[in-house]
N, C-alpha and C positions, 0 to 999 in steps of 0.2 A: 203691342203691335208686333207682328211678324213681317219681315222684309223678305218677300219671296225672292227678290233679285240676289240677295247674298247667299253664300254656302254655308249652310248649317250642318255640323258634324256632331253626333251625340254618340257617346260611348261609355262603357265601362270595361270591366275584365272580360265579359263574356260576349258582348253584342256591341258591333258599329253601324250606326245608321248613317249612310252616305247620301247626299244629295243625288237622286236618280238622273243619269245621263245615258246616252246611247252606249256607252262604254259597257253598261251592266247588260246590254240586250243579250249577248251571246250566253253568258254563264245562267242567265234566267231562263232563255230559250230551252235549254236542255231541260229544265224542270218542266217547262210548258209542255214539250212534246212527250216527255215521258209519264206526264201525270195529266192527261187531257181534261179529266173530270175534277180537277181539283177546285175549281172555282163554281161546282155545280149550285151553290147557293147564292150565287152573285149574278148580278144582271150583265156583267161583262162577259162578252164571248172569250173562250179560251181554248187552247189545245193545239192552234196551229201558229205557225210563224206571221201568217197575215194577222191572226188575231192578237198576238202579242204586239205586233207593230203598231196595231190601231190603240192598244192598251197604252203603249209608251207615249204615241202622239198626243193622244187625250190628257195625259197625265202631265207632260211637258208643255203642251198648250195652256193647261189651267194653271201651271206654275207661272208662267208669262202673264197670265191675266190677274194673278195676285189672289186666286181663289184656293189654290191647293198647294200643299208642298210634299212632293213624293220622296220617299227614301227608297234605297236598296238596303236591305238587311244582311249584314256579314257576320256570320259566326266565327268568332275569333278561337273557339276552343277545337272546330273542324277545320278553320282556314278556308270555309267555302261560302259563297253567297247562297243564301236560303229562300229569298223571297223579296216582297216589298211590303210597305205601310205608307201611310199618309196623313198628314193634316190637311183636311179639307173641310167645305162650307165654312170658311174663315169669315168671321164677322168682327173686325175690330172695335166697331162702335158698340156692341153689345159684349165685347169680351168673352167670345163663345167660339169654339170651333169642335170639329169633329175628328176622332181618330178612327181611319176606317181603311178601305182597299188593302187589308192585311191578309197575305197568304204566306204559307210557309210550305216547302216540299215535306212530303211526310215523314223523312228521317229526321227532321228537326222538331216535329210536333211532340208535346209533353216531354220535351227536353230541358225546359226552363228558359229556352230562348225567347220565347214570345213574352213571357212575364218581364224579362230583362227590358225587351223593348219598349214595353207598355211603361215599365218605371222610367226610363229615359224620357219616354213623349210625355208623360204626366208631369213629371219633375219640370221639364222645360216650360210645358205650357203654363202651370201654375207658378213657379218660382222665378223664372226668367222673364216670361211673356206677361206675367201678371194677369192672365185670363181668369174668368169667373166661372166658366162652366166649361166642361168638356163632355161631349156626347158620342156615344158609340151606338151602332144599330146592327140588326142581323135578321135574316130570315127566320120566321117563327119556326120553321122546320129545323133550323140548324141547332140541335140540342148542343153539341160540342162548343160551339161559339157561346151559346147562351150560358152554359155553366162556366167557362172561361171568364166570361164579363162578371157574371156574380161573384166568383172566386176573387176577382181582382178589387172587389169592394163597390161595384157599380150598382146604382139603384135602378130597378125597372120601373119605367114610367107607363108604359102602356104599349098597346098594339094599333098600328095604323093598318085598317084592314083593305085588301085589294090595292096595295099601294105602289108597288113597282112591277113593271113587266120584264120577265126575264127572257133570256136569249131564245129559250124554248116556248115562249108565248104564255107560260104559266103566269098569273098574276100572285105575286107573293104578298103576304101579310108581314109587315115589317115592325120587329119589337124594338124599341127605344130604350136606351139605358144612359145614365149620366153620373158624373162625379162633380160635386161643387167645389169651389176653392177652400170653404171652411170645412169640409169634410177630408181634406187632402191630408193634413198633419197627422190625423189618426189613422188613415189609410196607409200612409208611408211608414209609420212607426209601427204598425200592427202586420200589414201585409208585406210590406217590403223592407223589413227590417233588416234582412240580410245583405240587402243591394246597396252598392256604391256607385261612385261616378268615377271615371277615369282621371 
């Protein structure tokens, strides 16, 4: 069971995932304005201060409702905020949640930061929350994201056609992936074997 009213801090020697608050708005706004096309495969509008404020408002509201837990990503190597990630679509009864709404400024991509974040989130979901299933999904066109999910040991489950309306009106096909609790030990020992907790 995840208690969204509690502050959850996840970290290791590379990454720190802090509960998202409005204190993170300014450092993340700089990324938003510099890279307005960063979320081109996401249904969330992005690239302006108004867009980011709506993004924050939605995420913080969902945390109050107990259906999402958003984090700000801090890169300890660079001493900079890098983006966001979330637990969402939380279903305690089904012991199921999704990891998503993940974005990183380009300078942090392919540096190992995302893998550290995923390790922290998966470890907490399976070993602390005792959830049975973690889901991830992405736009079928997002090859970078799909390759990253496969590299993390996620199993591709299928494509939901014409699934989500994007901010530009395009109806995207959404590809679903998952990791199950009984798959986690081998994934942890093989794919994340060099990762540690703080």
